C-alpha positions in Angstrom: 0.0 0.0 0.0 1.0 3.6 -0.6 0.6 6.5 1.7 0.1 10.0 0.3 0.4 13.1 2.5 -0.7 16.6 1.3 0.5 19.5 3.4 -1.7 22.6 2.8 -1.8 26.0 4.2 -4.4 25.2 6.8 -4.7 21.4 6.8 -2.9 18.1 6.3 -4.6 15.3 4.3 -3.4 11.7 4.2 -4.6 8.9 2.1 -3.8 5.2 1.5 -4.2 3.4 -1.8 -3.9 -0.3 -2.5 -2.0 -1.9 -5.4 -4.8 -1.1 -7.8 -4.6 2.6 -6.7 -8.0 2.5 -5.0 -8.4 4.8 -2.1 -8.9 2.7 1.0 -8.4 5.3 3.8 -8.4 9.1 4.0 -8.1 11.5 6.9 -7.7 15.2 7.3 -6.5 17.4 10.1 -6.8 21.1 10.4 -3.6 22.8 11.5 -4.0 25.2 14.4 -1.0 27.1 15.5 -1.1 29.7 18.3 1.3 32.6 18.6 3.3 30.8 21.3 3.9 27.6 19.2 6.7 26.9 16.8 4.9 26.3 13.4 7.5 23.8 12.2 7.2 21.8 15.4 3.4 21.8 15.2 3.5 20.7 11.5 6.0 18.0 12.1 4.2 16.6 15.1 0.9 16.5 13.1 2.6 14.7 10.2 4.2 12.1 12.5 1.0 11.5 14.4 -1.0 11.0 11.2 1.5 8.6 9.7 1.8 6.6 12.9 -2.0 6.3 13.1 -2.3 5.1 9.5 0.6 2.6 10.0 -1.1 1.2 13.1 -4.3 0.6 11.1 -2.7 -1.0 8.0 0.5 -2.5 9.5 4.0 -1.2 8.7 4.8 -4.4 6.7 2.1 -3.3 4.2 3.6 0.2 3.6 5.3 0.2 0.2 6.1 3.9 0.1 5.1 7.3 1.5 4.8 10.4 -0.8 4.6 13.9 0.5 3.4 17.1 -1.4 3.8 20.6 0.0 3.5 24.1 -1.2 6.6 26.1 -2.0 
């Protein structure tokens, strides 16, 4: 299975496709950053948490690759 992660300006979306490229799982998180938080840290923690949750559901042995898209 393949994991795709899309980092947007206000949210992160993650999806999993099987070998036939059929979407089997999708989640989105809104990114909320307060003035006292480090934006990079918040973003990284969100990404790690989302990927860990997906891997728990599908099993790490089933992960073929992880792709990430982000704005410039």
